[in-house]
C-alpha positions as CSV (number, residue, x, y, z in Angstrom):
1,X,0.0,0.0,0.0
2,X,1.1,3.6,-0.6
3,X,0.9,6.7,1.6
4,X,0.4,10.1,0.0
5,X,4.1,10.8,0.8
6,X,5.1,7.6,-1.1
7,X,3.1,8.6,-4.1
8,X,4.4,12.2,-4.1
9,X,8.0,10.8,-4.1
10,X,7.2,8.3,-6.9
11,X,5.5,11.0,-9.1
12,X,8.5,13.2,-8.5
13,X,11.0,10.6,-9.8
14,X,8.7,9.6,-12.7
15,X,8.2,6.1,-11.4
16,X,4.4,6.8,-11.3
17,X,2.9,9.0,-13.9
18,X,-0.7,7.8,-13.9
19,X,-3.3,7.3,-11.1
20,X,-6.4,5.2,-11.8
21,X,-9.2,7.0,-9.9
22,X,-12.0,4.5,-9.9
23,X,-15.1,3.3,-8.1
24,X,-17.3,0.1,-8.5
25,X,-20.4,0.2,-10.7
26,X,-23.5,-1.9,-10.2
27,X,-21.8,-4.9,-11.8
28,X,-18.8,-4.6,-9.4
29,X,-16.5,-3.4,-12.2
30,X,-14.0,-0.5,-11.8
31,X,-15.0,2.6,-13.7
32,X,-13.3,6.0,-13.5
33,X,-10.5,8.0,-15.1
34,X,-6.8,7.8,-15.6
35,X,-5.4,11.0,-14.0
36,X,-1.9,12.4,-14.6
37,X,0.1,11.9,-11.4
38,X,0.9,15.6,-10.8
39,X,-2.7,16.6,-11.4
40,X,-3.9,13.9,-9.0
41,X,-1.6,15.3,-6.2
42,X,-2.4,19.0,-6.9
43,X,-6.2,18.7,-7.3
44,X,-7.8,15.3,-7.1
45,X,-6.6,14.4,-3.6
46,X,-8.5,17.4,-2.2
47,X,-11.3,17.8,-4.7
48,X,-12.0,14.4,-6.3
49,X,-13.1,14.0,-9.9
50,X,-16.5,14.3,-11.6
51,X,-18.1,11.4,-13.4
52,X,-21.5,10.9,-15.0
53,X,-24.1,9.5,-12.7
54,X,-25.3,7.2,-15.5
55,X,-22.5,4.8,-14.5
56,X,-24.8,3.7,-11.7
57,X,-27.7,3.1,-14.1
58,X,-26.3,1.0,-16.9
59,X,-26.2,-2.6,-17.8
60,X,-23.1,-4.7,-18.6
61,X,-23.0,-3.3,-22.1
62,X,-22.9,0.3,-20.7
63,X,-26.4,1.0,-22.1
64,X,-28.5,3.4,-19.9
65,X,-31.5,1.6,-18.5
66,X,-35.0,3.0,-17.9
67,X,-36.8,2.9,-14.6
68,X,-34.2,4.5,-12.2
69,X,-35.2,7.5,-10.1
70,X,-31.6,8.3,-9.2
71,X,-30.4,8.9,-12.8
72,X,-32.4,9.1,-16.0
73,X,-32.8,11.2,-19.2
74,X,-35.4,13.5,-17.6
75,X,-32.8,14.4,-14.9
76,X,-30.2,15.0,-17.6
77,X,-27.6,12.5,-16.4
78,X,-25.6,14.9,-14.3
79,X,-22.3,14.4,-12.4
80,X,-21.3,12.8,-9.1
81,X,-18.1,13.5,-7.4
82,X,-15.7,10.6,-6.8
83,X,-13.5,11.3,-3.7
84,X,-10.4,9.1,-3.2
85,X,-10.3,6.9,-0.1
86,X,-6.5,7.3,0.4
87,X,-6.4,4.1,2.5
88,X,-6.9,2.2,-0.8
89,X,-4.0,3.8,-2.6
90,X,-1.7,1.2,-4.2
91,X,0.6,0.4,-7.1
92,X,-0.6,-1.6,-10.1
93,X,2.4,-3.7,-10.9
94,X,1.1,-5.1,-14.1
95,X,0.6,-1.7,-15.7
96,X,3.6,0.7,-16.3
97,X,4.0,3.6,-13.8
98,X,0.5,3.3,-12.5
99,X,-1.2,3.6,-9.1
100,X,-4.8,3.1,-8.2
101,X,-7.2,4.5,-5.6
102,X,-10.8,3.5,-4.9
103,X,-13.3,6.3,-4.4
104,X,-16.5,7.1,-2.6
105,X,-19.3,9.0,-4.4
106,X,-21.2,12.1,-3.3
107,X,-23.4,14.7,-4.9
108,X,-20.6,17.3,-5.0
109,X,-21.6,18.9,-1.6
110,X,-20.6,15.9,0.5
111,X,-23.9,14.0,0.7
112,X,-23.2,10.3,-0.1
113,X,-24.7,8.6,-3.1
114,X,-26.7,5.9,-1.3
115,X,-27.2,3.7,-4.3
116,X,-23.4,3.4,-4.8
117,X,-22.4,-0.2,-4.1
118,X,-19.5,0.8,-1.9
119,X,-21.9,3.0,0.2
120,X,-24.4,0.2,0.4
121,X,-21.8,-2.0,2.0
122,X,-20.4,0.8,4.2
123,X,-23.9,1.3,5.8
124,X,-24.1,-2.4,6.7
125,X,-20.6,-2.3,8.2
126,X,-21.7,0.6,10.3
127,X,-24.9,-1.2,11.4
128,X,-22.8,-4.1,12.5
129,X,-20.5,-1.8,14.5
130,X,-23.5,-0.2,16.2
131,X,-24.6,-3.7,17.2
132,X,-21.2,-4.3,18.7
133,X,-19.6,-6.3,16.0
134,X,-17.0,-6.1,13.2
135,X,-17.5,-8.5,10.3
136,X,-14.5,-10.0,8.6
137,X,-14.9,-11.7,5.2
138,X,-13.0,-13.6,2.5
139,X,-14.1,-14.2,-1.0
140,X,-12.9,-17.2,-3.0
141,X,-13.1,-16.4,-6.7
142,X,-12.9,-19.1,-9.4
143,X,-12.3,-18.4,-13.0
144,X,-11.5,-20.1,-16.3
145,X,-8.5,-19.4,-18.5
146,X,-8.4,-20.0,-22.3
147,X,-5.6,-20.2,-24.8
148,X,-7.6,-17.8,-26.9
149,X,-7.2,-14.0,-26.5
150,X,-10.3,-11.9,-25.6
151,X,-10.3,-10.6,-29.2
152,X,-10.1,-14.2,-30.6
153,X,-12.9,-15.3,-28.3
154,X,-15.1,-12.5,-29.5
155,X,-14.3,-13.3,-33.2
156,X,-15.3,-16.9,-32.5
157,X,-18.6,-15.7,-30.9
158,X,-17.3,-17.3,-27.7
159,X,-17.8,-20.8,-29.2
160,X,-15.1,-23.4,-29.7
161,X,-12.8,-21.8,-27.1
162,X,-9.7,-23.8,-26.1
163,X,-9.4,-24.3,-22.3
164,X,-5.9,-23.7,-20.9
165,X,-6.0,-27.3,-19.7
166,X,-7.4,-30.3,-21.5
167,X,-8.1,-32.1,-18.2
168,X,-9.7,-31.4,-14.8
169,X,-6.9,-30.0,-12.7
170,X,-8.4,-29.9,-9.2
171,X,-5.5,-29.9,-6.8
172,X,-3.3,-31.3,-9.5
173,X,0.3,-30.1,-9.3
174,X,1.5,-31.3,-12.7
175,X,-1.5,-29.9,-14.6
176,X,-1.3,-26.5,-12.9
177,X,2.4,-26.3,-13.5
178,X,1.5,-25.9,-17.2
179,X,-0.4,-22.7,-16.2
180,X,2.1,-21.5,-13.6
181,X,3.7,-18.9,-15.9
182,X,0.3,-17.1,-15.8
183,X,-1.0,-17.9,-12.4
184,X,2.3,-17.1,-10.7
185,X,2.3,-13.7,-12.4
186,X,-1.2,-13.0,-11.0
187,X,-0.2,-14.1,-7.4
188,X,2.9,-11.9,-7.4
189,X,1.2,-9.0,-9.1
190,X,-1.5,-9.0,-6.5
191,X,1.0,-9.1,-3.6
192,X,2.7,-6.1,-5.3
193,X,-0.6,-4.3,-5.3
194,X,-1.1,-4.8,-1.5
195,X,-3.5,-7.7,-1.9
196,X,-2.3,-10.5,0.3
197,X,-2.4,-13.9,-1.5
198,X,-2.2,-17.2,0.4
199,X,-2.2,-19.8,-2.4
200,X,-3.6,-20.9,-5.7
201,X,-5.0,-24.2,-6.9
202,X,-6.5,-25.9,-9.9
203,X,-10.3,-26.3,-9.7
204,X,-12.8,-28.9,-11.0
205,X,-13.0,-27.6,-14.5
206,X,-10.7,-27.6,-17.5
207,X,-8.6,-24.5,-17.2
208,X,-10.3,-23.4,-14.0
209,X,-8.4,-21.8,-11.2
210,X,-8.8,-20.3,-7.8
211,X,-6.4,-17.8,-6.1
212,X,-7.1,-17.2,-2.5
213,X,-6.7,-13.8,-0.9
214,X,-6.4,-13.4,2.9
215,X,-9.6,-12.3,4.7
216,X,-10.1,-8.8,6.1
217,X,-12.7,-6.3,7.0
218,X,-15.8,-6.5,4.8
219,X,-15.1,-3.2,2.9
220,X,-11.4,-4.0,2.5
221,X,-12.3,-7.5,1.2
222,X,-14.8,-6.1,-1.4
223,X,-12.1,-3.6,-2.6
224,X,-9.5,-6.3,-2.9
225,X,-12.0,-8.5,-4.7
226,X,-12.9,-5.8,-7.2
227,X,-9.2,-4.9,-7.9
228,X,-8.2,-8.6,-8.1
229,X,-10.9,-9.5,-10.6
230,X,-10.0,-6.5,-12.8
231,X,-6.4,-7.4,-12.5
232,X,-6.8,-11.0,-13.6
233,X,-8.6,-9.9,-16.8
234,X,-5.9,-7.2,-17.5
235,X,-3.0,-9.6,-17.0
236,X,-4.8,-12.2,-19.2
237,X,-5.2,-9.6,-21.9
238,X,-1.5,-8.6,-21.7
239,X,-0.6,-12.3,-22.0
240,X,-2.9,-12.9,-25.0
241,X,-5.2,-15.0,-23.0
242,X,-8.9,-14.8,-22.1
243,X,-10.3,-15.3,-18.6
244,X,-13.9,-15.4,-17.6
245,X,-15.7,-15.1,-14.2
246,X,-19.1,-16.2,-15.7
247,X,-21.0,-18.3,-13.2
248,X,-21.5,-20.9,-15.9
249,X,-19.6,-20.5,-19.1
250,X,-20.5,-24.0,-20.4
251,X,-23.1,-26.5,-19.3
252,X,-20.4,-29.2,-19.8
253,X,-18.2,-27.7,-17.2
254,X,-18.6,-26.9,-13.5
255,X,-19.6,-23.3,-12.6
256,X,-17.3,-20.7,-11.1
257,X,-18.3,-19.8,-7.6
258,X,-17.5,-17.0,-5.1
259,X,-17.7,-18.8,-1.8
260,X,-17.9,-16.0,0.8
261,X,-16.6,-16.6,4.4
262,X,-17.9,-14.3,7.1
263,X,-17.2,-14.1,10.8
264,X,-18.1,-11.9,13.8
265,X,-15.5,-10.0,15.8
266,X,-15.8,-7.6,18.7
267,X,-16.2,-4.1,17.3
268,X,-14.0,-2.6,20.0
269,X,-11.3,-5.1,21.0
270,X,-11.4,-7.0,17.7
271,X,-11.7,-10.3,19.5
272,X,-13.2,-13.3,17.6
273,X,-16.8,-13.8,18.5
274,X,-17.8,-17.0,16.6
275,X,-16.2,-19.9,18.6
276,X,-17.6,-21.3,21.8
277,X,-15.9,-24.6,22.7
278,X,-18.8,-25.6,25.0
279,X,-21.7,-24.7,22.7
280,X,-23.5,-26.8,20.1
281,X,-21.4,-27.0,16.9
282,X,-18.8,-24.8,18.8
283,X,-20.8,-21.7,17.7
284,X,-21.4,-18.9,20.0
285,X,-25.0,-17.7,20.5
286,X,-24.3,-14.6,18.3
287,X,-22.8,-16.8,15.6
288,X,-25.8,-19.1,15.6
289,X,-28.1,-16.1,15.3
290,X,-25.9,-14.6,12.5
291,X,-26.0,-17.9,10.6
292,X,-29.8,-18.3,11.1
293,X,-30.3,-14.8,9.7
294,X,-28.2,-15.5,6.7
295,X,-30.2,-18.7,6.0
296,X,-33.5,-17.0,6.6
297,X,-32.7,-14.1,4.2
298,X,-31.0,-16.1,1.5
299,X,-34.0,-16.5,-0.7
300,X,-35.3,-12.9,-0.6
301,X,-31.8,-11.5,-1.1
302,X,-30.9,-14.3,-3.6
303,X,-30.6,-11.8,-6.5
304,X,-27.6,-10.2,-4.6
305,X,-25.9,-13.6,-4.9
306,X,-27.0,-14.3,-8.4
307,X,-27.6,-11.2,-10.5
308,X,-27.8,-12.5,-14.1
309,X,-29.8,-15.0,-16.1
310,X,-26.7,-17.0,-16.5
311,X,-26.1,-17.1,-12.7
312,X,-28.9,-19.7,-12.2
313,X,-27.4,-22.1,-14.7
314,X,-24.8,-22.8,-12.0
315,X,-27.3,-24.3,-9.5
316,X,-27.2,-27.9,-10.7
317,X,-27.5,-31.0,-8.4
318,X,-24.2,-32.6,-7.7
319,X,-22.3,-29.7,-9.3
320,X,-20.6,-28.3,-6.1
321,X,-23.0,-25.3,-6.4
322,X,-25.6,-25.6,-3.7
323,X,-29.4,-25.8,-4.2
324,X,-30.4,-26.2,-0.5
325,X,-30.8,-23.4,2.0
326,X,-29.4,-25.7,4.7
327,X,-26.3,-25.5,6.9
328,X,-23.9,-28.2,7.9
329,X,-20.6,-28.8,9.5
330,X,-18.0,-29.0,6.8
331,X,-20.7,-30.2,4.4
332,X,-20.2,-28.9,0.8
333,X,-23.7,-30.0,-0.3
334,X,-25.2,-27.3,1.8
335,X,-25.7,-23.6,1.0
336,X,-24.0,-22.7,4.3
337,X,-21.0,-24.6,5.6
338,X,-19.4,-24.1,9.0
339,X,-15.6,-24.4,8.9
340,X,-12.5,-23.5,11.0
341,X,-11.6,-23.7,14.6
342,X,-11.1,-21.2,17.4
343,X,-10.5,-17.7,16.0
344,X,-10.9,-19.2,12.5
345,X,-14.5,-20.4,13.1
346,X,-16.6,-19.0,10.3
347,X,-19.6,-19.3,7.9
348,X,-18.9,-20.2,4.3
349,X,-21.8,-19.2,2.1
350,X,-21.5,-21.3,-1.1
351,X,-24.5,-19.7,-2.9
352,X,-22.8,-16.8,-4.8
353,X,-21.2,-17.3,-8.2
354,X,-18.0,-15.5,-9.5
355,X,-20.2,-13.0,-11.4
356,X,-21.3,-11.2,-8.2
357,X,-20.8,-7.6,-7.2
358,X,-18.9,-8.2,-4.0
359,X,-20.1,-5.0,-2.3
360,X,-23.7,-6.1,-2.7
361,X,-23.1,-9.7,-1.8
362,X,-21.3,-8.8,1.4
363,X,-23.9,-6.2,2.2
364,X,-26.6,-8.9,1.9
365,X,-24.8,-11.4,4.1
366,X,-24.2,-8.8,6.8
367,X,-27.8,-7.4,6.6
368,X,-29.4,-10.8,6.9
369,X,-27.0,-11.9,9.6
370,X,-27.8,-8.8,11.7
371,X,-31.5,-9.4,11.2
372,X,-30.9,-12.9,12.7
373,X,-29.2,-11.4,15.7
374,X,-31.9,-8.8,16.2
375,X,-34.7,-11.4,16.0
376,X,-32.7,-14.0,18.0
377,X,-33.2,-16.6,15.4
378,X,-31.8,-20.1,15.7
379,X,-30.6,-22.2,12.7
380,X,-31.7,-25.5,14.2
381,X,-29.7,-28.7,13.8
382,X,-27.0,-28.9,11.2
383,X,-27.9,-30.9,8.1
384,X,-26.1,-34.3,7.8
385,X,-26.0,-36.1,4.4
386,X,-26.5,-35.1,0.9
387,X,-28.5,-31.8,0.9
388,X,-29.0,-32.1,-2.9
389,X,-31.4,-34.9,-2.1
390,X,-33.2,-33.3,0.9
391,X,-36.9,-32.9,0.6
392,X,-37.6,-30.9,3.7
393,X,-35.4,-27.8,3.2
394,X,-36.0,-24.5,1.4
395,X,-34.2,-24.0,-2.0
396,X,-32.1,-21.4,-3.6
397,X,-34.1,-19.4,-6.1
398,X,-34.0,-21.4,-9.3
399,X,-34.4,-18.6,-11.8
400,X,-33.9,-14.9,-12.1
401,X,-37.6,-14.4,-12.2
402,X,-38.0,-16.2,-8.9
403,X,-35.2,-14.2,-7.3
404,X,-36.8,-10.9,-8.5
405,X,-40.1,-11.8,-7.0
406,X,-38.5,-12.6,-3.7
407,X,-36.4,-9.5,-3.7
408,X,-39.4,-7.3,-4.6
409,X,-41.4,-8.6,-1.7
410,X,-38.5,-8.5,0.8
411,X,-39.1,-6.6,3.9
412,X,-35.5,-7.3,4.9
413,X,-34.2,-5.6,1.8
414,X,-36.3,-2.5,2.4
415,X,-35.5,-2.2,6.1
416,X,-31.8,-2.9,5.8
417,X,-31.0,-0.9,2.6
418,X,-33.8,1.7,2.5
419,X,-36.6,2.2,0.0
420,X,-34.4,4.2,-2.5
421,X,-31.7,1.6,-2.6
422,X,-34.2,-1.3,-2.8
423,X,-35.9,0.4,-5.8
424,X,-32.6,1.0,-7.5
425,X,-31.4,-2.6,-7.1
426,X,-34.8,-4.1,-8.0
427,X,-34.9,-2.0,-11.2
428,X,-31.5,-3.4,-12.1
429,X,-32.7,-6.9,-11.7
430,X,-35.9,-6.3,-13.7
431,X,-34.0,-4.7,-16.5
432,X,-31.7,-7.6,-16.8
433,X,-34.6,-10.0,-17.2
434,X,-36.3,-7.6,-19.7
435,X,-33.2,-7.4,-21.8
436,X,-32.8,-11.2,-21.8
437,X,-36.2,-11.5,-23.3
438,X,-35.2,-9.4,-26.3
439,X,-32.7,-12.0,-27.6
440,X,-33.3,-15.2,-29.6
441,X,-30.7,-17.7,-28.4
442,X,-28.8,-20.4,-30.4
443,X,-30.6,-23.0,-28.3
444,X,-34.0,-21.6,-29.4
445,X,-33.0,-21.7,-33.0
446,X,-31.6,-25.3,-32.8
447,X,-34.7,-26.5,-31.0
448,X,-37.5,-24.7,-32.8
449,X,-36.4,-23.6,-36.3
450,X,-37.6,-26.6,-38.2
451,X,-39.3,-28.6,-35.5
452,X,-42.3,-26.5,-34.5
């Protein structure tokens, strides 16, 4: 990480000439401007930069969407101010002479933009602290690597791509050694960017990998996730490779998940608050209530774990992606898995895919967990056995339509995030479904062209 003095010195020597001034959009992507180093120091540190508010009202194709009250054509799509959070300042080792800082958004006079994903998470972190807790999190992102470049993949219409490995490489050392020239570069680049990496491993798909980043505070984890994901794609592009974080890029391959680990800590003394050696499942009372809330809220906040039509293709029985809203002790068939010992006791939510916006996902987990504490919920007994075959447990929403309906009716979403944020996120979900219905897919053509 860099201090302002560090950056000033690096700009002075010419070792840094560009600062990426960025913030996360609704898809969890970095958007912003490249600022000349000297101008950043002289003006942006104090004043921020302006950016069009439509960046919080577009789809993945950057098309402005109807239905938002925050930003629309009638309001003229004005500016917001992006103010650097200097605690996030870091080098970007894979780009020449470049640093990066993550920003918070306000209306130009200091009033926060409540529908900004980073702000949505910040409010839940603050709520947890008011309740006496800090929440620490870790996100495990899986992705696929291809021998094709991004340009080549697009020219091939994303069909017939060549996975970087021809075999499943889950935990395989020899197979992943073939990819090490690329994966090692990512590991070391992230460490150079102030993102602490613990290890990497092959996953259960051909060309699928996971690189694990050390857990941290919820906001810090979301920032790291966002920068890491962007960095993987940039490094892949520089290497002439393509990488995807789609939840399900092919129905013949396993999906890519984003398992999210969360744990409670004392807000004041930062002491772990999950483990109780004498309690059932070694979970403290607060931990059980936090878990129960996450389970209870998982269906109505399911869109925040699976935001796209494609996200729901991942939820297949026996696929390592959960379908049951059950919890178990070290049971990977459940939506929620309890792992770790002592200070490392934590909840692993296995529902999100790698396509999530981490700020929204972590906000949902914290909000639902706090609701469980407030209502003193109990999760019941842990599930034992194969939860895919269970007939007496609730299920993850099976489609985007089902998730939208649950989110629309969610009292939890309204109370935790506020009516304006709820409306903004709900419109985002509705527009994704509406756009998907304006496309005739290859599957429809193959199935229906001459047969009906």
